[in-house]
C-alpha positions in Angstrom: 51.6 79.8 169.2 49.5 79.4 172.3 49.6 76.7 174.8 47.6 73.6 173.9 45.1 72.6 176.6 45.8 69.2 178.1 43.0 66.8 179.2 42.8 63.5 181.0 40.9 60.4 179.8 38.4 59.3 182.4 39.0 55.7 181.4 42.8 55.2 181.4 43.9 58.5 182.9 46.2 59.2 179.9 46.9 62.9 179.4 47.1 64.6 176.0 45.8 67.5 173.9 42.0 67.8 173.9 41.9 67.1 170.2 42.9 63.5 170.9 39.8 62.7 173.0 36.1 62.5 172.7 34.4 65.1 174.8 31.0 64.3 176.4 29.0 66.8 178.2 25.5 67.5 179.5 23.5 70.1 177.7 21.3 72.6 179.6 18.4 70.1 179.3 20.4 67.4 181.0 21.0 65.3 177.8 24.3 63.7 177.0 26.2 65.2 174.0 29.3 63.7 172.4 31.3 66.6 171.0 34.2 66.1 168.7 35.1 69.6 167.7 35.2 73.2 168.9 33.9 74.7 172.1 30.7 73.9 173.9 29.1 74.6 177.2 28.4 72.2 180.1 30.1 70.0 182.5 32.5 67.8 180.5 34.6 64.7 180.6 37.1 63.4 178.1 37.7 59.9 176.9 40.1 58.2 174.5 38.2 56.9 171.5 38.6 53.2 172.5 36.2 50.6 173.8 38.7 49.7 176.6 38.7 53.2 178.0 34.9 53.4 177.7 34.5 50.2 179.7 37.0 51.3 182.4 35.2 54.6 182.8 31.8 52.8 183.1 33.0 50.2 185.6 34.7 52.8 187.8 31.8 55.4 187.7 34.1 58.1 186.5 31.6 59.8 184.1 29.0 60.3 186.9 31.8 61.6 189.2 33.1 64.0 186.5 29.6 65.3 185.9 28.9 65.4 189.7 25.6 63.4 189.3 24.4 60.1 190.8 25.6 57.0 188.9 22.0 56.1 188.0 21.3 59.5 186.3 19.7 58.7 182.9 22.2 61.0 181.2 25.1 58.7 182.2 23.6 55.7 180.5 22.7 57.8 177.5 26.3 59.1 177.3 27.8 55.6 177.4 25.5 54.5 174.6 26.4 57.5 172.4 30.1 57.1 173.1 29.9 53.4 172.2 28.2 54.2 168.9 30.8 57.0 168.2 33.7 54.6 168.9 32.2 51.8 166.8 31.7 54.3 164.0 35.3 55.4 164.1 36.5 51.8 164.2 34.5 51.0 161.1 35.8 54.1 159.3 39.3 53.0 160.2 38.8 49.5 158.9 37.5 50.8 155.6 40.4 53.2 155.2 42.9 50.4 155.7 41.7 48.5 152.7 
């Protein structure tokens, strides 16, 4: 079996297999895309699927740094909104599966 690629969360800096993280990248048009499976193209960053990591990444400007764009780039705000919705959706799914 091949080596599993290890990634680092931009929020908490935890390392782990790419499959444990949400991947967010900019598509060729500059839009933010949250990618949860398979390969894709574009400058990427990885984030644990937790609100705590999302907030840490936002406060410290780590997504803009990972993408090598200014902190006020519209795609950064778009990415944080998409990530927030993805994390909330996962939390709701988890709550329903616990019942």
